Structure formats: structure tokens, C-alpha cells
C-alpha positions as CSV (number, residue, x, y, z in Angstrom):
1,M,0.2,0.0,0.2
2,Y,1.0,3.6,-0.9
3,C,1.0,6.7,1.9
4,S,-2.9,8.8,0.8
5,N,-0.4,11.9,1.8
6,C,3.4,11.5,0.1
7,G,2.4,8.3,-2.1
8,K,5.5,6.4,-0.5
9,E,5.0,2.6,-0.1
10,L,4.2,1.2,3.1
11,N,4.3,-1.9,5.0
12,D,0.5,-3.1,5.0
13,N,0.6,-3.0,9.0
14,A,1.8,0.2,9.2
15,V,-0.2,2.6,11.3
16,I,1.6,6.0,10.5
17,C,3.6,6.8,7.5
18,P,7.3,6.8,8.1
19,G,7.8,9.2,5.1
20,C,5.5,12.2,6.7
21,G,3.9,11.1,9.4
22,V,0.1,11.2,8.8
23,P,-2.1,8.5,9.7
24,T,-3.0,5.7,7.3
25,G,-6.2,4.4,9.0
26,K,-5.1,0.9,10.7
27,N,-5.7,1.0,14.6
28,G,-8.0,3.1,14.9
29,I,-6.3,6.2,13.7
30,P,-8.3,7.7,11.0
31,A,-6.6,8.6,7.9
32,Q,-6.6,11.9,6.5
33,E,-9.5,12.6,4.2
34,K,-8.6,14.3,1.4
35,M,-11.4,17.1,-0.3
36,N,-12.6,16.8,-3.9
37,V,-11.9,20.0,-5.0
38,L,-13.2,20.2,-8.1
39,A,-16.6,18.8,-7.0
40,I,-17.2,21.5,-5.2
41,V,-15.7,23.9,-7.9
42,G,-18.1,22.2,-10.5
43,F,-21.0,22.8,-8.1
44,V,-20.0,26.4,-7.1
45,L,-19.6,27.6,-11.2
46,A,-22.9,25.6,-12.0
47,F,-24.7,28.7,-11.0
48,F,-22.3,31.0,-12.3
49,I,-20.6,30.1,-15.3
50,P,-22.6,26.4,-16.3
51,V,-20.5,25.6,-18.7
52,A,-17.4,25.5,-16.5
53,G,-19.6,24.0,-13.4
54,L,-20.6,21.6,-15.7
55,I,-16.9,20.7,-16.8
56,C,-15.3,20.8,-13.6
57,S,-18.5,18.7,-12.2
58,I,-17.9,16.1,-14.2
59,I,-14.5,15.8,-13.8
60,G,-14.4,15.7,-9.7
61,K,-17.2,13.0,-10.4
62,N,-14.5,10.9,-11.8
63,K,-11.9,11.7,-9.4
64,A,-14.2,10.7,-6.7
65,D,-13.2,7.4,-6.0
66,E,-9.7,8.7,-5.7
67,Y,-10.8,10.5,-3.0
68,G,-13.0,7.8,-0.9
69,G,-16.5,8.7,-2.7
70,N,-16.0,12.7,-1.1
71,G,-17.7,14.8,-3.4
72,K,-19.7,12.3,-5.6
73,S,-23.4,13.6,-5.0
74,L,-21.8,17.7,-4.8
75,A,-20.2,16.7,-8.4
76,T,-23.7,15.4,-9.3
77,A,-25.9,18.3,-7.9
78,G,-23.2,20.4,-9.6
79,I,-24.1,18.5,-13.0
80,A,-27.8,18.7,-12.7
81,I,-27.6,22.3,-11.9
82,S,-25.4,23.2,-14.9
83,I,-27.4,20.9,-17.8
84,A,-30.4,22.8,-16.5
85,E,-29.0,26.3,-16.2
86,I,-28.2,25.9,-20.2
87,V,-31.1,24.5,-21.2
88,I,-32.5,27.8,-20.1
89,I,-30.2,30.2,-21.5
90,V,-30.7,28.2,-24.9
91,L,-34.4,28.2,-24.7
92,S,-34.2,32.0,-23.7
93,V,-32.0,32.7,-26.6
94,I,-34.5,30.7,-28.8
95,L,-37.2,32.8,-27.6
96,I,-35.5,35.8,-28.0
97,I,-34.7,35.0,-31.6
98,A,-37.9,33.8,-32.1
99,L,-39.6,37.1,-30.6
100,A,-37.3,39.4,-33.1
101,F,-38.3,37.7,-36.1
102,T,-42.0,37.7,-35.3
103,G,-41.7,41.2,-34.7
104,V,-39.7,41.8,-37.6
105,L,-42.4,40.1,-39.4
106,A,-45.2,42.2,-38.0
107,G,-43.4,45.5,-38.8
108,L,-43.0,44.3,-42.4
109,S,-46.4,43.8,-43.1
110,M,-47.9,46.8,-41.2
111,W,-45.8,48.7,-44.2
112,A,-47.1,46.5,-46.8
């Protein structure tokens, strides 16, 4: 097995990494839990920049196993919110174009 902090190869019975001193999770000493930063960033960006939020959330969800599943549900929420926001933006643009086009046609028929 390898240390989750420094990557040094460890004895399978090691309680603490001899290289960096971080607990391995054996014998009741909890291992250091890493945060899935991409899942967090993806979730936050989903509200402000949906495309970037979608990309970060997908990467964060794919990397969740490296973090012991940490951030998987947050990344999933970021994906759902990003997709919903993108759909709303696309539909809004289509609606604006349709309204502008019908307004132009109505204006042209008025002068005919």
C-alpha cells in the first residue's frame, strides 16, 4: 500500500507513514481525508458559469473514487444544475430570436 499523502510505499501493517507522519487509517487512527476540490468548484460554478461548472463537476465526479467517494453527490448536483442552466439559456435565446423575428415580420407587414 502507499501513503495517501506523500505516495511513499508502506508496510501493510503501518499505522503511520514513516515518510510524512500521516495516519494510514489502521488501528483506529483515522486517515487524513482529502477534499474533492473539483466537485466543490464545479458546484459553485454551476450557478455562475454553467459550462465551466459542468466540466469541473464531471471531472470531480470521475475523480471521486480517488477521494474515497468524497464529493460525488456534490458533483452530481453540479452536473444537474449546470445542465438545467444551459437548457434555460438556450431556450431563452431561441425565444428571444423567435420574438425578434416575429416582431420584424409584423413590422414589415404593417408597411405593406
